[in-house]
C-alpha positions in Angstrom: -182.6 -72.0 -98.9 -186.1 -73.3 -99.7 -189.0 -72.5 -97.5 -190.4 -76.0 -97.3 -191.1 -78.2 -94.3 -188.4 -80.8 -93.5 -188.6 -83.9 -91.4 -185.6 -86.0 -90.8 -185.6 -89.8 -90.5 -183.1 -91.7 -88.3 -180.9 -88.6 -87.7 -181.6 -85.6 -85.5 -180.9 -82.1 -86.8 -181.7 -79.2 -84.4 -184.8 -77.3 -85.3 -186.3 -80.1 -87.4 -188.8 -82.8 -86.4 -187.3 -86.2 -86.4 -188.6 -89.8 -86.5 -186.3 -92.6 -85.5 -186.3 -96.0 -83.9 -184.5 -96.5 -80.6 -182.5 -99.7 -81.3 -180.8 -100.5 -78.0 -183.9 -102.2 -76.5 -184.3 -104.7 -79.3 -180.6 -105.5 -79.6 -180.5 -105.9 -75.8 -183.5 -108.3 -75.9 -181.8 -110.3 -78.7 -178.5 -110.8 -76.8 -180.3 -111.4 -73.5 -182.5 -114.0 -75.3 -179.4 -115.9 -76.3 -177.9 -115.7 -72.8 -181.0 -116.2 -70.6 -183.3 -118.3 -72.7 -180.7 -120.5 -74.3 -177.8 -120.3 -71.8 -175.3 -119.3 -74.4 -172.1 -117.5 -73.4 -169.9 -117.9 -76.5 -171.6 -115.3 -78.7 -170.0 -113.8 -81.7 -171.1 -110.5 -83.3 -171.1 -109.4 -86.9 -171.2 -105.6 -86.9 -171.6 -103.1 -89.7 -168.9 -100.6 -90.7 -166.9 -99.2 -87.7 -167.9 -95.6 -88.5 -171.6 -96.3 -88.9 -173.7 -95.0 -85.9 -176.2 -97.8 -86.0 -173.4 -100.4 -86.0 -171.6 -98.7 -83.1 -174.8 -98.6 -81.1 -175.6 -102.3 -81.7 -172.0 -103.3 -80.9 -171.9 -101.2 -77.7 -175.2 -102.8 -76.6 -173.8 -106.3 -77.3 -170.7 -105.4 -75.1 -172.9 -104.0 -72.3 -175.2 -107.0 -72.2 -172.2 -109.3 -72.0 -170.7 -107.3 -69.2 -174.0 -107.2 -67.2 -174.2 -111.0 -67.5 -170.5 -111.5 -66.4 -169.4 -112.7 -69.8 -166.0 -111.2 -70.8 -166.0 -109.2 -74.0 -163.6 -110.7 -76.5 -162.8 -108.5 -79.6 -161.8 -111.7 -81.4 -165.5 -112.6 -81.5 -166.4 -109.5 -83.5 -166.1 -109.0 -87.2 -167.1 -106.0 -89.4 -169.3 -106.2 -92.5 -171.0 -103.6 -94.5 -174.7 -104.4 -93.9 -174.9 -106.4 -97.1 -175.5 -110.2 -97.5 -171.9 -110.6 -98.7 -170.6 -111.8 -95.3 -169.6 -115.4 -96.0 -165.9 -114.7 -95.8 -166.0 -112.7 -92.5 -168.3 -115.3 -90.9 -165.9 -118.0 -92.0 -163.1 -116.0 -90.4 -165.1 -115.5 -87.2 -165.8 -119.3 -87.0 -162.2 -120.1 -87.8 -161.0 -118.0 -84.9 -163.8 -119.2 -82.6 -164.8 -122.8 -83.6 -166.7 -123.1 -80.3 -169.1 -120.3 -80.9 -172.6 -121.1 -79.6 -174.4 -118.2 -81.2 -173.8 -115.2 -83.6 -175.7 -111.9 -83.4 -175.8 -110.0 -86.7 -176.2 -106.2 -86.8 -178.8 -106.6 -89.5 -180.7 -109.4 -91.3 -179.0 -108.9 -94.7 -175.6 -109.9 -93.1 -177.3 -112.9 -91.5 -178.2 -114.2 -95.0 -174.5 -114.6 -95.8 -174.0 -115.9 -92.3 -176.5 -118.7 -92.9 -174.7 -119.7 -96.1 -171.3 -119.8 -94.3 -172.6 -121.7 -91.3 -174.4 -124.3 -93.4 -171.3 -124.7 -95.6 -169.5 -125.9 -92.4 -172.2 -128.6 -91.9 -173.6 -126.8 -88.8 -177.3 -126.8 -88.2 -178.7 -123.4 -87.3 -180.9 -123.6 -84.3 -179.2 -126.7 -83.1 -175.4 -126.4 -83.4 -175.4 -122.6 -83.4 -178.0 -120.0 -82.8 -178.4 -116.9 -85.0 -180.2 -113.6 -84.4 -180.5 -110.6 -86.7 -181.8 -107.1 -86.7 -184.3 -105.2 -88.9 -187.2 -107.7 -89.3 -186.6 -107.7 -93.1 -188.6 -110.0 -95.4 -185.6 -112.3 -95.5 -186.1 -113.2 -91.9 -189.2 -115.3 -92.6 -187.8 -117.0 -95.8 -184.5 -118.1 -94.2 -184.5 -121.8 -93.1 -184.9 -121.9 -90.2 -186.7 -118.5 -89.8 -184.5 -115.9 -88.3 -185.0 -114.5 -84.8 -184.7 -110.8 -85.4 -185.3 -107.3 -84.0 -188.4 -105.4 -85.3 -187.3 -101.8 -86.0 -190.7 -100.3 -86.8 -189.8 -99.4 -90.4 -193.4 -99.3 -91.5 -194.5 -97.2 -88.5 -191.6 -94.9 -89.2 -193.2 -94.0 -92.5 -196.6 -93.5 -90.9 -195.2 -91.2 -88.2 -193.2 -89.3 -90.8 -196.3 -88.4 -92.7 -198.2 -87.6 -89.5 -195.3 -85.3 -88.4 -195.3 -83.7 -91.9 -199.0 -82.9 -91.6 -198.5 -81.6 -88.1 -195.6 -79.4 -89.2 -197.6 -77.9 -92.1 -200.7 -77.3 -90.0 -199.1 -76.0 -86.8 -195.5 -75.1 -87.6 -194.4 -77.1 -84.6 -191.6 -79.6 -84.5 -191.2 -82.8 -82.4 -189.3 -86.0 -82.2 -191.1 -89.3 -82.6 -189.2 -92.2 -81.0 -190.3 -95.7 -81.9 -189.2 -98.7 -79.9 -187.5 -101.8 -81.3 -188.4 -105.2 -80.0 -187.4 -108.9 -80.4 -189.3 -111.3 -82.6 -188.5 -114.9 -81.8 
């Protein structure tokens, strides 16, 4: 009801400009990195909530990459968190059900924090006994020991593009969609 310019971030609404990061590329690169660079086939996945669009997209990408590499999908290797660092219990459950896991992919870096704690509590050495990848390139990724391989989701660029699109909308009245690409950071 207000006559003010609106830009959406991470969700498309018809008639409004949108800025979002395409996440499939980075998640694909992360899973392929585990498979092709490290020859891992027993890969678990810690997803976000089942109803969350980002969690669904990342889980579907995980499934697709496994299929493309002739690795059967096993729902027993997937657990669901809530994008918070409180994932110790679900990671313990994942490892109890799959003691031979070679790697775990997390749908975000925050969940990987709890994952690190759970993995280390079992006496496993991350990077040697089991590999871990995250998603978001959060500040936590560089302070974890060892540093976390993660997906860069362009969060800073999203802010820049949002301001650029706001100025463009005010000056021209036109709308557009800015899609940023995600990428793996090893």
